[in-house]
C-alpha positions as CSV (number, residue, x, y, z in Angstrom):
1,M,193.5,-58.3,-31.4
2,S,191.6,-55.1,-33.3
3,M,188.3,-56.3,-31.8
4,L,189.6,-56.9,-28.4
5,S,191.2,-53.6,-28.1
6,L,187.8,-52.1,-29.4
7,M,186.1,-53.9,-26.7
8,V,188.7,-52.7,-24.1
9,G,188.3,-49.3,-25.0
10,L,184.6,-49.3,-24.9
11,L,184.9,-50.9,-21.1
12,L,187.3,-47.8,-20.3
13,G,185.4,-45.2,-22.0
14,S,182.3,-46.5,-20.4
15,M,183.7,-46.2,-16.9
16,A,185.1,-42.9,-17.4
17,V,181.5,-41.4,-18.6
18,A,179.9,-43.3,-15.4
19,A,182.2,-41.6,-13.3
20,S,181.7,-38.2,-14.8
21,I,177.8,-38.5,-14.2
22,T,178.3,-39.7,-10.8
23,L,180.8,-36.5,-9.9
24,Y,178.4,-34.3,-12.0
25,R,175.4,-35.7,-9.5
26,V,177.6,-34.8,-6.5
27,N,178.7,-31.4,-7.5
28,L,174.8,-30.7,-8.5
29,R,173.3,-32.1,-5.1
30,Q,175.9,-30.2,-3.0
31,S,174.8,-27.0,-5.0
32,V,171.0,-27.7,-4.5
33,D,171.7,-28.1,-0.7
34,A,173.7,-24.9,-0.2
35,R,171.1,-23.1,-2.0
36,E,168.0,-24.7,0.1
37,T,170.4,-24.1,3.3
38,T,170.9,-20.3,2.2
39,Q,167.2,-20.1,1.5
40,Q,166.2,-21.6,5.2
41,D,168.8,-19.2,6.9
42,V,167.2,-16.0,5.3
43,E,163.7,-17.1,5.9
44,S,164.6,-18.1,9.6
45,A,166.3,-14.4,9.9
46,L,163.1,-12.7,8.5
47,A,160.8,-15.0,10.7
48,M,162.6,-14.0,13.9
49,Q,162.6,-10.3,13.0
50,A,158.5,-10.3,12.5
51,V,158.3,-12.3,15.7
52,S,160.1,-9.8,17.5
53,S,158.4,-7.0,16.3
54,L,155.2,-8.7,16.7
55,V,155.5,-9.6,20.6
56,M,156.8,-6.4,21.5
57,Q,153.2,-5.2,21.2
58,A,152.3,-7.4,24.4
59,G,150.9,-5.3,27.4
60,F,151.1,-2.0,25.6
61,G,148.2,0.4,26.9
62,I,147.3,-2.2,29.5
63,R,146.9,0.3,32.5
64,S,145.2,0.7,35.9
65,V,144.7,3.6,38.1
66,S,148.2,3.1,39.4
67,G,149.4,3.1,35.9
68,P,150.7,0.4,33.7
69,S,149.6,-2.9,35.0
70,A,150.0,-5.7,32.6
71,S,151.4,-8.6,33.9
72,A,153.2,-12.1,32.8
73,D,150.6,-15.0,33.1
74,T,147.7,-12.4,32.9
75,D,148.7,-10.5,29.3
76,I,151.3,-12.7,28.1
77,V,151.0,-16.7,28.5
78,L,153.6,-19.4,27.3
79,L,152.1,-22.6,26.0
80,R,153.6,-26.2,25.7
81,N,152.4,-28.7,23.2
82,A,150.1,-26.2,21.6
83,Q,147.7,-27.3,18.6
84,F,144.5,-26.4,17.2
85,V,141.4,-28.3,18.2
86,D,140.4,-29.0,14.6
87,G,142.6,-28.3,11.5
88,V,144.6,-25.3,11.2
89,G,142.7,-22.1,13.1
90,G,140.0,-22.1,15.5
91,R,140.7,-23.0,19.5
92,L,143.9,-23.9,20.8
93,Q,144.4,-26.5,23.3
94,A,147.8,-26.6,25.3
95,E,149.6,-26.8,28.7
96,L,149.6,-23.5,30.2
97,Q,153.2,-22.7,31.5
98,S,153.8,-19.9,34.3
99,L,156.3,-17.2,33.5
100,L,156.6,-16.1,37.3
101,A,159.7,-17.3,39.3
102,T,159.5,-20.9,40.2
103,S,161.4,-22.4,43.1
104,N,163.8,-24.5,41.0
105,G,164.3,-21.5,38.9
106,A,164.1,-23.6,35.4
107,T,163.7,-22.0,32.2
108,V,160.1,-22.3,30.8
109,V,159.7,-23.5,27.1
110,G,156.7,-23.6,24.6
111,N,155.5,-23.8,21.0
112,A,152.8,-21.0,21.6
113,L,152.5,-17.3,22.9
114,V,149.5,-15.4,23.5
115,W,149.1,-11.8,24.6
116,S,147.0,-9.1,25.2
117,W,147.4,-5.2,24.7
118,S,145.0,-2.2,24.5
119,P,145.6,0.2,21.4
120,S,144.8,3.3,23.6
121,A,145.4,4.1,27.0
122,Q,142.4,6.2,26.9
123,L,140.1,3.1,26.2
124,P,141.2,0.7,28.7
125,D,138.0,-1.4,28.3
126,E,139.3,-2.1,24.8
127,V,141.7,-5.3,24.8
128,W,142.8,-7.2,22.1
129,C,144.5,-10.4,22.2
130,A,147.1,-11.9,19.6
131,G,149.7,-14.6,19.5
132,L,152.4,-16.7,17.9
133,V,152.1,-20.8,17.3
134,S,154.5,-23.2,15.7
135,V,152.9,-26.3,14.9
136,G,153.9,-28.7,12.2
137,G,157.0,-27.1,11.2
138,A,155.1,-23.9,10.3
139,L,155.3,-20.4,12.7
140,L,151.8,-18.7,12.5
141,H,150.6,-15.6,13.7
142,L,147.5,-15.7,15.6
143,T,145.7,-12.4,14.3
144,P,144.1,-10.0,16.7
145,A,140.8,-10.8,18.4
146,R,138.5,-8.7,21.1
147,C,139.2,-10.6,24.6
148,A,139.4,-9.8,28.3
149,S,142.9,-10.8,28.6
150,A,145.4,-13.6,27.2
151,G,145.6,-15.4,30.4
152,T,141.6,-16.0,30.4
153,D,140.7,-16.3,26.7
154,W,143.8,-18.0,25.0
155,S,141.6,-21.1,24.9
156,A,138.2,-19.3,24.2
157,I,139.2,-17.3,20.9
158,D,138.1,-19.1,17.5
159,W,141.7,-17.8,16.1
160,Q,142.1,-16.8,12.7
161,V,145.8,-17.4,11.3
162,Q,148.6,-16.0,9.2
163,T,151.6,-17.7,8.0
164,I,154.7,-16.1,9.0
165,A,157.0,-19.4,8.1
166,A,155.5,-22.0,5.9
167,T,156.8,-25.6,6.4
168,R,159.7,-26.0,4.8
169,T,160.7,-28.7,2.1
170,S,163.5,-29.9,0.3
171,S,164.1,-31.6,-3.1
172,N,166.5,-34.0,-0.6
173,T,164.3,-36.9,0.5
174,T,166.7,-37.7,3.2
175,S,166.1,-33.9,4.9
176,A,163.8,-33.4,7.6
177,L,163.2,-29.8,7.7
178,A,162.0,-27.2,9.8
179,I,161.8,-28.6,13.6
180,G,160.0,-25.6,14.2
181,T,160.2,-22.4,16.6
182,V,160.8,-22.5,20.5
183,F,159.6,-19.8,22.8
184,S,161.5,-19.8,26.2
185,V,161.8,-17.4,29.3
186,D,164.0,-18.0,32.5
187,P,161.7,-16.7,35.2
188,N,164.5,-15.8,37.4
189,A,166.4,-13.8,34.8
190,G,167.7,-10.0,35.7
191,T,165.8,-6.9,34.6
192,C,166.0,-6.2,31.0
193,A,165.8,-2.6,28.7
194,P,165.5,-2.1,25.0
195,F,169.1,-1.4,23.3
196,S,170.9,-2.6,26.5
197,T,170.5,0.4,28.5
198,Q,168.3,1.5,31.5
199,I,168.6,5.0,31.2
200,G,165.5,6.9,30.6
201,R,163.5,3.9,29.9
202,G,161.3,4.0,32.6
203,N,159.9,0.2,33.3
204,T,163.0,-2.2,33.5
205,T,161.4,-5.1,35.1
206,G,160.2,-6.6,31.7
207,L,160.6,-10.5,30.7
208,V,163.4,-11.6,28.5
209,L,162.0,-13.6,25.8
210,R,164.1,-15.9,23.8
211,L,163.0,-16.8,20.1
212,T,164.9,-19.6,18.9
213,D,164.1,-21.3,15.6
214,F,165.4,-25.0,14.8
215,T,166.1,-26.3,11.4
216,S,167.3,-30.1,10.9
217,T,169.1,-31.0,7.5
218,A,170.4,-34.7,6.6
219,P,174.2,-34.1,6.1
220,T,175.6,-34.5,2.8
221,S,178.6,-36.5,4.1
222,S,179.5,-37.9,7.6
223,A,182.0,-35.0,7.9
224,S,179.4,-32.4,7.7
225,S,176.9,-34.5,10.2
226,A,177.9,-31.5,13.0
227,E,175.6,-29.5,10.9
228,R,172.2,-31.8,11.0
229,T,171.1,-29.1,13.1
230,R,171.2,-25.4,12.9
231,S,169.4,-22.7,15.1
232,F,168.9,-19.0,15.0
233,T,168.2,-17.3,18.4
234,S,167.1,-13.7,19.2
235,Q,166.0,-12.1,22.7
236,V,163.2,-9.5,23.0
237,C,162.9,-7.3,26.2
238,L,159.0,-7.2,26.9
239,T,159.2,-3.9,28.6
240,N,155.5,-3.4,29.0
241,I,155.0,-6.4,31.0
242,T,155.9,-6.6,34.9
243,R,156.8,-9.3,37.1
């Protein structure tokens, strides 16, 4: 009887220890997932802020005899299915998307933007191009290079890149992180102006660019399946661009 009681006690103790270990692992996984989610949210917010600042450069200083002349599809182009011809960096190949109003009024989307600007209105022939591209889950800055215009040279420039947001990884092998950043423009959207006001802002015919960063994570339970995909969206009014 003593031996039987001992064996039953050992069995119950082992079950209690196993249950405790399982509970500890679940709590640890939830803690790691929460930390990773918070880190992703911070990275997405910082990336959107950086992108917004960079793309405001589009069309700056592009002038003609009659005044500012930067325009959509010439000094800023939206590209779909953009990728580098060889590795990361170098020339781009993509499908060019028109930013001008179309008959069906559909919003145009892409994974890359290229724009041109002039550092000085007194030097109209000094034009530079730069851009952004989202490939492989990473958001990259196409660093400035001399060009004629974004519309003519986006595929001819040997681009150098800087990483804004790297491909995100997770300790959870069931997670698929960083779908990427999507750029979209409604060609038939109304006019825009900085800080939601048109008073004293001059050109208010600029494009409204929407930046959306998608992140996908596997839910920790069926109850959290709605959190599988999250997105961060911001809008930028490109007041240097006319349509």
